[in-house]
Phi, psi and omega in degrees: 000145179298139182303321181294320178292321179298317179294316179299321180296318179296317180295317180299323181271009179056044178290171184278165174298326179298320179295321178295313182294325178297320178297314179295321181298317180294319181295317179292320179297319178295321179294316181299325180292341182269353186297319178302320178293320177298321181293324178299321185268339184219088182267172177066218184296325180303317179297315180296320179295315179298318178297316179299314182297324177295315178296322174306312183294325179292313180295320177298318180292324176298318178297316178299321179297315179299316180296315180298320180294318185278324184260346180062227181279000183254038184293121177283167176296139186297331178298333182276348176269114190284062179227134173234130177259120193237133176278139181239164172057224182296330177293320176294326179281356187062041179232026184288126178278163192306314185251016176281158177293144179266101185272122177230158176238132172254118178253136183209165169245133184278086179252118190302322186295341177259347181049057182303322178302323179293317179300314180296316179300314180298320179296316180294319179296320178297314180296318180296313180294334179276354175094012177282134178274083183268128166256125189221153173232149178230125180216151165282159180300324181292338186269347186300313184298315179298315182297323182293333181274350180274335185208124183295332179294321178296313180301317181299312183292327179293334182290346183241043185268154182208135182289130175262311184199165176112201186282125176290335177294315178294322178295322179298315178294322177300317179302319179298319179292322180294322176296319176299319179296315182300322184276352184274123175050056185297316182299314182298321179297312181297315180297321179295319179293323179292316178299316178302318182291326179294321177294317179299318183294327176292325180286329181234074181289174176300134189208158174289345176238072188288152171272114185303330183269313192260338184293166178303130180079009179272190185298326181293327177291324176297319178294323178301318178300316180295317182300318180292316178299318180293321180296315183282314189254349179070024181280154176262350178206146178297335180302331180296341182259356179293133182093351178237292182282329176214164185283162176299322181294318179297319179295320179299316179298318178299315181294323178297315180296318180296320178300320178297317179297319177301314183296314181296314182296317179297316180297320180299314179297319182290320181291315183279332177083017176201177180287113178213119184249359179268125182273092183285149183300325180287000000 
């Protein structure tokens, strides 16, 4: 039976939250078991994008389930509920690896008639009980700018955000705040990220057993290039600068190398069965 029909049946029969989470847990486990086959047919970035889109659909369905559960047959239009569920970091870039944490941001307006904190709480409990590894932040739209200035990690993750589900009105206001964040103290941000990368490279030097993510020339260095480019030029992809800041051929070589790193890291996660980014000799 289709997962949506199964969930609807549980809600109609006034089943428990446990039954709902159990249904989602079984659905997620079945999907995870299909990942090796998916990887055979779609390696590199294609595999990561397909994996990301599947997680988007699961989180979106969880949100719909929570709303259906709370509002019953009197479900308002989702745009009128002031909540936006946003993907961050590698999840926002559509580069999330199989066993990496799923980083999301919930942006909301605290309007009492909708009891947004309760909706958010129900969503997190459902995701947790279903076995999703969520790393999450919760902010009102007005609080985003302040939060980004308190921690460079928060600012960095916000720069790679993408709407998963929820109100487009809330997401539009979030976008305004994100643009403000990007333009704030750009030089200080870039210098801080470069200093951060120098510390990281000392911790993960060139090795026969490189860390695919953190070592010199790894995925984190690729992300550093993008963060700097986005801060200075406001681009959404490095491809936008091909032919101007660097040649088309240089960009092509970079993409081929990046594709290899994506393939190796995904294969590593699938073979070991957990989050592991160090390419061990064995």
